[in-house]
Steps between C-alpha positions, in 0.01 A plus 500: 500500500741237620795637674826463296712430808453117492810334354486240235425148613780242509553356158401147603153602612225381265285793398124516533456487125695178483263319739195646331388716791173675471498883550373633834124526545421825665140409544588213737272494804768472766748747355261733320628803308807698602614581852403825660420630844138396438606164348815393691479136386499581123791445258780708641803602290795601716654839437867589546797280585387141570801455723330732746182301480582128511626358829393136519487202268206269593517139397198289388414165358249450223241274678299342350728482198787247526875545450548328175177577332397844617534793254491874531200520266301253709593701806397828333164338406442410864584848622285666238203263499483372856664772702366767277828688499605716197800290421719228643579608852876416514781702344709186418445127462740204503397163347623161601786512251631828647382724221415852619198685363392857506168542677319822582694806388755570767390864500155396606392402855447129527190315625611202712541605859172611652543848654878510431555534125636852494884474497518123483621300202310173440683200373323166444663163454290243309399220734279399794776485763278343755519178308811546275832676533659775301757377246869584524465698175216709650703572813813607299284721273331664802832574663627663183181696458508620862862609452404704199208653681709588799767663283240681295251612764695482816269240656550452870251219593385160379166349623273219438136582416385344829697748701284789376176298480507222767172358366707338210767230500655649188775439381447158653680292771756365256608852391512668837840363612667647191394859586752531783775346281424736215487801735830405660671444163395849379529691832130578507296531818227250548135593558263794466708761683584695179142569409394866475121544476363730229378846587144408386378167612187293445306306751421221250650159562535403139821355369516800267481729798770775529 
C-alpha cells in the first residue's frame, strides 16, 4: 500500500489524469515487477516519512522532445516503449510555458538517474537545452517547485543529471549555469554529496536501476 505520509501536491500542479497519463506497467522489461531483495530494480514504493528519504533534486531536460512542443504523454510513451520502464521516470515535469505536471507518484522511486534513483527526486524541463534555452517561465516554476520540495521534504542538495551519470550531457549546456543560481537562491548544496545509497543495490546499469 502507498504510504499516507506524502503531503498533497501544490494546487497548481497538473495531475496525471489531466494529461491522460497511462497507468504503470508492472510487466515492463527494465523495471519488472515490484522491488525486493531478489529484484532490487523493481517498482519500489517508499515506506515511512518521505522527508527522511529524499535528499536531492535532480534536474533533467526532455531530449529529444523540444521546449515548446514536448508533452508529458509523449515523454511517458518514450519511457514506456523505448526505455521499457514501468512509467514516466520523473516525478515532475515543467513545460515551456511554466506549467508544472505530476509525473511518477512521488511515493515511488524514480527511474531517471542510473544507479542513483533511491532518495532522488527527478524533475524534467521540456526542451533540448543543448540547442535551445529554458524559458523564464520554466525557471520561475522550477524555483517555486524546488522551494516547495525543500520545505516539504527537507531537501539538502540540487544536482544535474550529468553529475551522477557523466556519460550524459543532461540537462544540457544551456541549463547548467542556472543550477548554481537556483541552489544559491534556495540555500541548497550543489552536487551529489547528499546521496545515500540503498541497503540493497543492483549491479545493473539501467536507467531504472536503484
